[in-house]
C-alpha positions as CSV (number, residue, x, y, z in Angstrom):
1,X,8.1,29.9,-62.3
2,X,8.4,30.1,-58.5
3,X,5.8,30.9,-56.0
4,X,7.2,33.4,-53.5
5,X,5.6,34.8,-50.5
6,X,7.1,38.2,-49.3
7,X,6.6,39.9,-46.1
8,X,7.1,43.7,-45.7
9,X,7.5,45.1,-42.1
10,X,6.4,48.5,-40.8
11,X,9.5,50.4,-41.7
12,X,9.3,48.8,-45.5
13,X,5.7,50.4,-45.8
14,X,6.0,53.4,-43.3
15,X,5.1,56.2,-45.9
16,X,3.1,56.4,-48.8
17,X,6.5,56.8,-50.9
18,X,7.7,53.6,-49.2
19,X,4.6,51.7,-50.3
20,X,5.2,52.9,-53.9
21,X,8.6,51.7,-53.9
22,X,7.3,48.2,-52.5
23,X,4.8,48.1,-55.4
24,X,7.7,48.8,-57.9
25,X,9.5,45.9,-56.5
26,X,6.7,43.7,-56.7
27,X,6.1,44.6,-60.3
28,X,9.7,43.5,-61.0
29,X,9.3,40.3,-59.5
30,X,6.0,39.5,-61.3
31,X,7.7,40.4,-64.5
32,X,10.5,37.9,-63.9
33,X,7.8,35.4,-63.9
34,X,6.9,34.7,-60.2
35,X,3.7,34.1,-58.7
36,X,3.6,36.5,-55.6
37,X,1.8,36.5,-52.4
38,X,2.6,39.4,-50.0
39,X,2.2,39.9,-46.5
40,X,2.4,43.3,-44.9
41,X,2.5,45.0,-41.4
42,X,0.8,48.1,-40.4
43,X,2.7,51.3,-41.2
44,X,5.5,51.9,-38.6
45,X,4.3,53.5,-35.5
46,X,0.7,52.7,-36.1
47,X,0.3,49.9,-33.9
48,X,1.6,51.8,-31.2
49,X,-0.6,54.7,-31.9
50,X,-3.6,52.5,-31.7
51,X,-2.5,51.2,-28.4
52,X,-2.1,54.6,-27.1
53,X,-5.8,55.3,-28.1
54,X,-6.9,52.3,-26.5
55,X,-5.1,53.1,-23.3
56,X,-6.8,56.5,-23.5
57,X,-10.3,54.9,-23.5
58,X,-9.7,51.9,-21.1
59,X,-6.3,50.9,-19.5
60,X,-7.4,47.1,-19.3
61,X,-9.6,46.7,-22.6
62,X,-11.0,43.2,-23.3
63,X,-8.6,41.3,-25.6
64,X,-11.5,40.9,-28.3
65,X,-12.0,44.6,-28.6
66,X,-8.2,45.3,-28.7
67,X,-7.8,42.9,-31.4
68,X,-10.6,44.5,-33.5
69,X,-8.7,47.8,-32.9
70,X,-5.2,46.7,-33.6
71,X,-6.2,44.6,-36.8
72,X,-7.1,47.9,-38.6
73,X,-3.5,48.9,-39.0
74,X,-2.6,46.2,-41.6
75,X,-5.9,46.8,-43.5
76,X,-4.9,50.2,-44.2
77,X,-1.5,49.1,-45.6
78,X,-3.0,46.2,-47.7
79,X,-5.5,48.5,-49.5
80,X,-2.9,51.3,-50.0
81,X,-0.5,48.7,-51.5
82,X,-3.2,47.3,-53.9
83,X,-4.4,50.9,-54.8
84,X,-0.4,51.4,-55.6
85,X,-0.1,48.4,-57.8
86,X,-3.2,49.1,-59.8
87,X,-2.2,52.6,-60.4
88,X,0.9,51.0,-62.1
89,X,-1.4,48.8,-64.2
90,X,-1.0,45.2,-62.3
91,X,-4.2,43.7,-60.8
92,X,-3.9,43.1,-57.0
93,X,-6.3,41.8,-54.5
94,X,-6.2,42.7,-50.7
95,X,-7.4,40.4,-47.9
96,X,-7.8,40.6,-44.1
97,X,-6.9,37.6,-42.1
98,X,-10.6,36.9,-41.9
99,X,-11.2,37.1,-45.6
100,X,-8.5,34.6,-46.4
101,X,-9.7,32.8,-43.2
102,X,-6.5,32.2,-41.5
103,X,-8.1,30.1,-38.6
104,X,-6.5,30.6,-35.1
105,X,-7.4,29.7,-31.7
106,X,-9.4,32.1,-29.6
107,X,-6.5,33.4,-27.5
108,X,-6.8,37.1,-28.0
109,X,-3.7,39.3,-28.7
110,X,-1.5,36.2,-29.1
111,X,-3.4,33.7,-31.1
112,X,-2.1,30.6,-32.8
113,X,-2.6,29.7,-36.5
114,X,-4.6,26.4,-36.7
115,X,-5.1,26.2,-40.4
116,X,-5.5,28.4,-43.4
117,X,-8.0,28.3,-46.5
118,X,-5.8,29.0,-49.5
119,X,-8.6,28.6,-52.1
120,X,-9.1,32.4,-52.7
121,X,-5.4,33.1,-52.9
122,X,-4.7,30.1,-55.4
123,X,-7.7,31.4,-57.5
124,X,-6.2,34.9,-57.7
125,X,-2.9,33.7,-58.6
126,X,-4.1,31.5,-61.6
127,X,-5.4,34.6,-62.9
128,X,-2.0,36.4,-62.7
129,X,-3.0,38.6,-59.8
130,X,-0.6,39.8,-57.1
131,X,-2.2,38.8,-53.6
132,X,-1.7,41.1,-50.5
133,X,-2.7,39.6,-47.2
134,X,-2.8,41.4,-43.9
135,X,-0.4,40.2,-41.6
136,X,-0.6,39.7,-37.7
137,X,-4.1,38.6,-37.7
138,X,-6.7,35.9,-38.3
139,X,-10.1,34.8,-36.8
140,X,-11.2,32.1,-34.7
141,X,-13.9,29.5,-35.2
142,X,-16.7,32.0,-34.2
143,X,-15.6,34.7,-36.5
144,X,-14.0,36.9,-33.9
145,X,-11.0,38.9,-35.4
146,X,-7.7,37.6,-33.5
147,X,-3.9,39.0,-33.6
148,X,-1.0,36.9,-33.2
149,X,1.0,39.1,-30.9
150,X,4.2,41.2,-31.7
151,X,6.0,40.4,-35.1
152,X,3.2,38.2,-36.0
153,X,3.2,39.2,-39.6
154,X,6.4,37.0,-40.0
155,X,4.4,34.0,-38.7
156,X,1.5,35.0,-41.1
157,X,4.0,34.9,-44.2
158,X,5.7,31.6,-43.2
159,X,2.3,29.9,-42.4
160,X,1.0,31.0,-45.8
161,X,4.2,29.8,-47.6
162,X,3.8,26.4,-45.9
163,X,0.2,26.2,-46.9
164,X,0.9,27.3,-50.3
165,X,3.9,25.1,-50.6
166,X,5.9,28.2,-51.8
167,X,9.5,27.8,-53.2
168,X,10.9,30.5,-50.7
169,X,9.3,33.1,-48.0
170,X,11.2,36.2,-48.2
171,X,11.1,38.5,-45.0
172,X,11.9,42.2,-46.1
173,X,12.9,44.4,-43.0
174,X,15.3,47.1,-42.0
175,X,18.3,45.0,-41.8
176,X,20.0,43.0,-44.6
177,X,20.2,39.7,-43.0
178,X,21.0,37.9,-39.9
179,X,24.4,38.9,-38.4
180,X,27.0,37.0,-36.2
181,X,25.8,39.7,-33.4
182,X,24.3,43.1,-33.3
183,X,26.4,45.5,-35.6
184,X,25.6,48.3,-33.2
185,X,27.5,46.5,-30.4
186,X,30.3,45.0,-32.6
187,X,31.3,46.8,-35.7
188,X,33.2,43.9,-36.9
189,X,29.9,41.7,-37.0
190,X,29.3,39.9,-40.3
191,X,26.2,39.2,-42.2
192,X,25.7,35.3,-42.6
193,X,25.0,33.9,-46.0
194,X,23.2,30.9,-44.5
195,X,22.3,29.7,-41.2
196,X,20.2,26.6,-40.0
197,X,16.6,26.6,-38.6
198,X,17.9,25.3,-35.4
199,X,20.6,28.0,-35.0
200,X,18.0,30.7,-35.9
201,X,15.6,29.3,-33.4
202,X,18.3,29.5,-30.7
203,X,19.3,33.0,-31.6
204,X,15.7,34.1,-31.8
205,X,14.5,32.8,-28.4
206,X,18.0,34.1,-26.8
207,X,17.3,37.8,-27.9
208,X,18.0,38.3,-31.7
209,X,15.2,40.5,-32.8
210,X,15.6,39.8,-36.5
211,X,12.6,37.3,-36.7
212,X,9.7,36.4,-34.4
213,X,10.7,32.9,-33.1
214,X,7.2,31.4,-33.9
215,X,7.9,32.2,-37.7
216,X,10.9,30.4,-37.4
217,X,9.3,27.4,-35.6
218,X,6.8,27.2,-38.7
219,X,9.3,27.4,-41.2
220,X,11.4,24.6,-39.5
221,X,8.4,22.3,-39.0
222,X,7.1,22.8,-42.7
223,X,10.8,23.2,-44.1
224,X,9.8,26.6,-45.7
225,X,13.1,28.0,-46.9
226,X,13.3,31.6,-45.3
227,X,15.2,34.4,-46.3
228,X,15.9,37.7,-44.6
229,X,16.6,40.7,-46.9
230,X,16.5,44.6,-46.6
231,X,13.9,46.7,-48.1
232,X,16.3,49.5,-48.7
233,X,19.4,47.9,-50.0
234,X,20.2,45.3,-52.5
235,X,21.7,42.0,-51.8
236,X,21.1,38.1,-51.2
237,X,20.4,38.5,-47.6
238,X,20.5,35.3,-45.2
239,X,18.9,32.0,-46.0
240,X,17.6,30.2,-43.2
241,X,17.0,26.4,-43.9
242,X,17.5,22.8,-42.9
243,X,20.9,21.5,-41.9
244,X,23.0,20.6,-44.9
245,X,25.4,17.8,-43.9
246,X,27.5,18.4,-46.9
247,X,28.3,22.0,-45.6
248,X,31.2,22.4,-43.2
249,X,29.6,24.2,-40.2
250,X,31.3,27.2,-38.4
251,X,32.1,26.4,-34.9
252,X,30.1,29.4,-33.5
253,X,27.6,31.0,-35.9
254,X,26.6,33.9,-33.7
255,X,26.3,35.6,-30.3
256,X,22.8,36.4,-29.0
257,X,22.0,38.7,-26.1
258,X,19.0,39.9,-24.0
259,X,18.8,42.8,-21.7
260,X,15.2,42.0,-20.9
261,X,16.1,39.7,-18.1
262,X,15.6,39.5,-14.4
263,X,16.3,36.7,-11.7
264,X,14.4,35.9,-8.4
265,X,15.5,33.6,-5.9
266,X,13.8,31.8,-2.8
267,X,16.2,30.9,-0.3
268,X,15.9,28.4,2.5
269,X,13.1,26.1,0.9
270,X,12.5,22.7,2.4
271,X,14.0,20.1,0.2
272,X,11.5,17.6,-0.7
273,X,9.8,16.0,-3.9
274,X,7.5,18.4,-5.7
275,X,9.1,21.7,-4.3
276,X,10.0,22.9,-7.9
277,X,6.1,22.5,-8.7
278,X,5.0,24.3,-5.7
279,X,7.4,27.3,-6.5
280,X,6.7,27.5,-10.3
281,X,3.0,26.5,-10.2
282,X,1.7,30.0,-9.1
283,X,4.2,31.7,-11.7
284,X,2.8,29.5,-14.4
285,X,-0.8,30.5,-13.5
286,X,-0.1,34.1,-14.1
287,X,1.3,33.4,-17.4
288,X,4.8,34.3,-16.5
289,X,7.4,32.4,-18.8
290,X,10.4,31.2,-16.8
291,X,13.9,30.9,-18.7
292,X,16.8,29.4,-17.0
293,X,16.4,27.6,-13.6
294,X,19.1,26.7,-11.0
295,X,18.5,24.8,-7.6
296,X,21.2,24.4,-5.0
297,X,20.6,21.9,-2.2
298,X,22.4,22.7,1.1
299,X,23.5,20.3,4.0
300,X,20.6,21.5,6.2
301,X,18.0,19.7,3.8
302,X,16.9,23.1,2.4
303,X,17.5,24.5,-1.2
304,X,17.8,27.9,-2.9
305,X,15.8,27.9,-6.0
306,X,16.7,30.5,-8.6
307,X,15.1,31.2,-12.0
308,X,15.0,34.2,-14.6
309,X,11.7,35.9,-16.3
310,X,11.2,38.9,-18.6
311,X,12.0,42.1,-16.8
312,X,8.4,43.2,-17.4
313,X,7.2,40.3,-15.2
314,X,10.0,40.9,-12.5
315,X,7.7,42.6,-10.0
316,X,4.8,40.3,-10.4
317,X,7.0,37.2,-10.1
318,X,8.7,38.7,-7.0
319,X,5.2,39.3,-5.3
320,X,4.1,35.8,-6.1
321,X,7.3,34.3,-4.8
322,X,7.0,36.2,-1.4
323,X,3.5,34.5,-0.9
324,X,5.0,31.2,-1.8
325,X,7.8,31.7,0.7
326,X,5.4,32.2,3.5
327,X,3.5,29.2,2.7
328,X,6.6,27.1,2.3
329,X,8.5,28.5,5.3
330,X,11.3,29.7,3.4
331,X,13.8,32.2,4.7
332,X,13.6,34.9,2.2
333,X,13.2,36.0,-1.4
334,X,15.7,38.1,-3.2
335,X,15.6,39.5,-6.8
336,X,17.9,41.4,-9.4
337,X,16.6,43.2,-12.5
338,X,20.0,44.5,-13.5
339,X,21.2,41.2,-15.3
340,X,21.6,40.2,-19.0
341,X,21.8,37.0,-21.0
342,X,24.7,36.3,-23.3
343,X,24.6,33.1,-25.6
344,X,26.8,31.6,-28.2
345,X,25.1,29.5,-30.9
346,X,26.3,27.0,-33.5
347,X,25.5,23.6,-34.8
348,X,29.5,23.3,-34.9
349,X,29.2,22.6,-31.2
350,X,27.9,19.2,-31.6
351,X,31.3,17.8,-33.1
352,X,33.8,20.2,-31.0
353,X,34.7,20.0,-27.4
354,X,35.8,23.0,-25.4
355,X,33.3,25.6,-26.3
356,X,32.2,26.4,-22.8
357,X,35.6,26.5,-21.1
358,X,36.7,28.9,-24.1
359,X,33.6,31.1,-23.3
360,X,34.2,31.0,-19.7
361,X,37.7,31.7,-20.0
362,X,37.2,34.7,-22.0
363,X,34.8,36.3,-19.8
364,X,37.1,35.8,-16.9
365,X,39.8,37.3,-18.6
366,X,37.5,40.5,-18.7
367,X,36.7,40.0,-15.0
368,X,33.0,39.3,-15.9
369,X,31.4,37.0,-13.1
370,X,29.0,34.5,-14.3
371,X,25.8,33.8,-12.1
372,X,23.9,31.4,-14.0
373,X,24.6,28.8,-16.9
374,X,22.5,27.0,-19.3
375,X,23.2,24.8,-22.3
376,X,21.7,22.7,-25.0
377,X,23.4,20.7,-27.9
378,X,24.2,23.9,-29.9
379,X,24.0,26.9,-27.5
380,X,25.6,28.0,-24.0
381,X,24.0,30.8,-22.2
382,X,25.3,32.8,-19.2
383,X,23.7,35.3,-16.9
384,X,26.0,38.2,-16.2
385,X,25.6,41.9,-14.7
386,X,23.9,44.2,-17.3
387,X,26.7,46.6,-17.1
388,X,29.2,44.1,-18.7
389,X,27.0,43.1,-21.5
390,X,28.6,44.8,-24.4
391,X,32.1,44.0,-23.3
392,X,31.2,40.4,-23.0
393,X,29.6,40.3,-26.4
394,X,32.7,42.1,-27.9
395,X,35.1,39.9,-26.1
396,X,33.3,36.7,-27.4
397,X,33.0,37.9,-30.9
398,X,36.7,38.6,-31.0
399,X,37.5,35.1,-29.3
400,X,35.5,32.9,-31.5
401,X,36.9,35.1,-34.5
402,X,33.4,35.6,-36.0
403,X,34.6,38.4,-38.0
404,X,36.1,35.8,-40.3
405,X,33.0,33.9,-40.8
């Protein structure tokens, strides 16, 4: 008998009919002898509806009250799913994050899970019940409701799987697995049967929207086998697991891309120790995440400092940098929010040379200019003009023959 944690996203539980279909699927799993813990998101569109309501009342609500509001979306889903299961004669208990006691820190709207009390869940499982838990939420040490940020239900599911030492965590969504790249951009994109945690972490951080990155980090840390499946079609999905040295790894497993990029440059900064900290310190204080960084030193003892941020943070970063430029005596500040990042990812890079040159050669043949480059052991990322994004992805997918994986 296997203990399985399953997560169903908003589209999977988007209507009463869909919830009833999920209930049927759960009953089939239970009849196969599995113990089941189910994590659900709010019904599709519900979180946006709640945010819109909040915005009508207060454009800048306190994080605490926003969490109280947003957590109700999942509460509706867990109750309806348990009702559907009981209508079919299967006993099920629903729990909010607070009731299970998914303990988080007190950072509202993007809290991090610290520990989980699994006693109630284990007691229910012993009685043969299906346990249904609200995703995306928890509570802090003072009992305040917290939420985990967009996509947080994935993290809830993986964290529960880790706490319960589940045999597998299955993420049901509207796609049937992880693909070599977005099939909407490259029609020849292939679904991967298996991918490593490390590769999936890179793919998620670089723009692949299949899983929230924190859920993959959790799965990797606690070695929880993670499987991405479709709620709408049958199939084995994609298994995300630890690297197996016995397996021959593909040279490149996938191509990720992100359109939500912008870059800012401060030109002619005096070049002395600590300058990077002076530039990025004010950016960090505003909770703006910096991605790629390039520093070029000129012959006149000045440096140009360029970094990328999320496009939503572009104007704020530009304004901060303007103030920094005045303080440091820099020449000027420029920016560009019409860029995109394209990345090739694969653990096979560790044992193969020449990936970077192949990537750059492919882009050059398409007359695509590269403005920034970043590398790690298993990935190479480049920043290009956004208008060339899809051309770049198709050309690289073809060059590395990913349709043959």
